[in-house]
C-alpha positions in Angstrom: 139.5 20.2 133.0 138.5 22.7 135.6 136.1 25.6 134.4 135.9 28.9 136.1 133.4 31.7 135.8 134.5 35.2 134.6 133.9 36.7 138.1 136.1 33.9 139.5 138.8 34.9 137.0 138.4 38.5 137.7 138.8 38.1 141.4 141.7 35.9 140.9 143.3 38.6 139.0 142.3 41.5 141.4 143.8 39.5 144.3 147.0 39.0 142.4 147.0 42.6 141.5 146.5 43.4 145.2 149.3 41.6 146.4 151.6 43.3 143.8 150.5 46.7 144.9 150.7 46.2 148.4 154.3 45.3 148.3 154.6 48.6 146.1 153.2 51.0 148.8 156.3 51.7 150.2 157.9 52.9 146.9 155.0 55.1 146.1 154.8 56.6 149.6 158.3 57.4 149.4 157.8 59.5 146.4 154.7 61.3 147.5 156.4 62.3 150.9 153.7 60.3 153.1 154.7 57.8 155.7 153.8 54.5 156.2 155.8 51.9 158.0 156.6 49.0 155.9 156.2 46.5 158.8 153.1 48.0 160.0 149.8 46.1 159.4 147.2 47.8 157.2 144.6 50.1 159.2 141.6 48.3 157.5 140.6 44.7 157.1 142.5 42.8 154.4 139.2 41.6 153.0 138.0 45.0 152.3 141.1 45.7 150.4 140.7 42.8 147.9 136.8 43.6 147.7 137.8 47.3 146.6 139.8 46.0 143.9 137.2 43.7 142.8 134.5 46.3 142.7 136.5 48.9 140.8 137.3 46.1 138.2 133.5 45.5 137.8 132.5 49.1 137.8 135.2 49.8 135.1 133.8 46.8 133.2 130.2 48.3 133.5 131.5 51.7 132.0 133.1 50.0 129.2 130.0 48.0 128.6 127.6 50.7 128.7 129.9 53.0 126.5 130.2 50.4 124.0 126.5 50.8 123.0 127.4 54.1 121.5 129.4 52.1 118.8 127.9 52.3 115.4 125.5 55.0 116.3 125.1 57.7 113.7 123.1 60.2 115.7 124.6 62.7 118.0 124.5 61.8 121.8 122.0 63.7 123.9 121.4 64.2 127.5 119.4 61.2 127.4 122.3 59.2 126.2 124.4 60.3 129.1 121.5 59.1 131.3 121.7 55.7 129.6 125.5 55.3 129.4 127.1 57.5 132.3 124.4 57.5 135.0 124.4 53.9 135.6 128.1 53.9 136.4 127.5 56.7 138.9 124.6 55.0 140.4 126.6 51.9 140.8 129.4 53.7 142.4 127.2 55.3 144.9 125.7 51.8 145.8 129.2 50.3 146.4 130.1 53.0 148.8 126.7 52.6 150.7 127.2 48.8 150.9 130.5 49.0 152.2 131.0 52.4 154.2 133.6 53.8 151.7 133.9 57.1 149.8 134.0 56.4 146.2 134.7 59.1 144.0 135.4 59.6 140.1 138.3 62.2 139.7 140.1 63.7 136.7 142.5 66.8 135.8 140.5 67.2 132.6 136.9 67.0 134.2 133.5 67.9 132.8 131.6 67.7 136.1 133.3 70.1 138.6 132.5 67.7 141.4 135.3 65.4 139.7 138.1 68.0 140.3 141.1 66.8 141.9 140.6 67.2 145.6 144.2 67.2 147.2 147.7 66.8 146.5 147.6 63.1 146.8 145.1 62.7 144.1 147.1 65.2 142.0 150.5 63.0 142.6 148.6 59.9 141.9 147.2 60.9 138.7 150.6 62.5 137.4 152.0 58.9 138.1 149.2 57.3 136.1 150.0 59.9 133.3 153.6 59.0 133.3 153.4 55.4 133.9 150.5 53.9 131.8 151.5 50.2 132.9 150.3 51.2 136.5 146.5 50.2 136.5 145.9 50.9 140.4 147.7 51.4 143.7 147.1 52.1 147.3 148.2 55.0 149.5 147.6 55.7 153.2 144.7 58.1 153.7 145.3 61.9 153.9 145.2 63.6 157.4 141.8 65.2 156.2 140.4 61.8 155.8 141.5 60.2 158.8 142.9 56.6 159.4 142.4 54.3 156.5 143.7 53.6 153.0 142.9 55.1 149.7 142.7 52.8 146.4 143.2 54.5 143.1 142.3 52.8 139.7 142.9 54.3 136.3 140.3 55.1 133.8 141.3 54.7 130.1 139.6 56.2 127.1 138.0 53.7 125.0 136.9 54.2 121.3 133.2 54.8 122.5 134.3 57.5 124.7 135.2 59.6 121.6 131.5 60.5 121.1 131.4 62.9 124.0 135.2 63.3 124.5 136.7 64.1 121.1 138.0 67.4 119.9 136.4 70.4 121.4 134.6 71.2 118.3 133.0 67.9 118.0 131.5 67.8 121.5 127.6 67.3 121.3 125.4 70.0 121.7 124.0 69.1 125.1 127.7 69.0 126.3 128.3 72.8 125.0 125.3 73.9 126.6 125.3 72.3 129.8 129.1 72.4 130.7 130.4 75.9 130.0 133.6 75.2 131.8 134.0 71.6 130.3 137.8 70.5 130.4 137.0 66.9 129.1 137.9 67.0 125.6 140.7 66.5 123.1 141.3 63.0 124.3 142.4 60.1 122.1 142.0 56.3 122.6 144.1 55.0 125.2 144.7 58.2 127.1 144.0 58.6 130.7 140.7 59.7 131.5 140.9 60.0 135.0 140.6 57.6 138.1 138.3 55.9 140.6 139.3 57.0 144.2 138.2 54.9 147.0 138.8 55.9 150.7 138.4 52.7 153.0 138.2 54.1 156.6 139.7 52.2 159.5 137.1 49.4 160.2 136.7 51.1 163.8 136.0 54.5 162.2 132.7 56.1 161.2 131.7 55.3 157.6 133.0 57.9 154.9 130.7 60.5 153.4 129.2 59.4 150.2 129.9 61.5 147.1 128.2 61.4 143.7 130.2 60.4 140.8 127.8 60.6 137.8 129.3 62.3 134.9 
């Protein structure tokens, strides 16, 4: 019997997902009005494509693992709770960007941090697609003209039970959220809802590295 590690299983799953998503690029781009010749080679190294998929799967697993530490707690979350649960995910996303020369962002239509607002039409179209098709976990799109030559990878973020401690009803939000985020939009979620998405821009390997963006909550 052959045994595989969790990372090996994750990598195999991610690579399989990547192949399916690359096949589907043409369908999505037709819907969004962007152009990518089906026969053209991706403008970035293929190894970077699979690496991005694996990196975002690992990042989301970190998010879920840290959020699970809130389960069973009876005390109200505080700013220190956010530093324990949310900040490490943001710091890891920053590190991923630095290590690879990518731009890594966490974005949402219902955001708490204004830095997480959707930046362009493509992001709005993709998150709308995720809303309408919960079976889609991630996809690739050609980079926008503002970004330059490259590809963007989008990976959905779903609400898990432990997220409800800070993202439930408007009235149930912790005091630190009400005090520090007067324009907060990230409430009234239910378990399984689309919370947002990771947006990774991978520039052409001959282009300059992308600017890094803070993705802390």
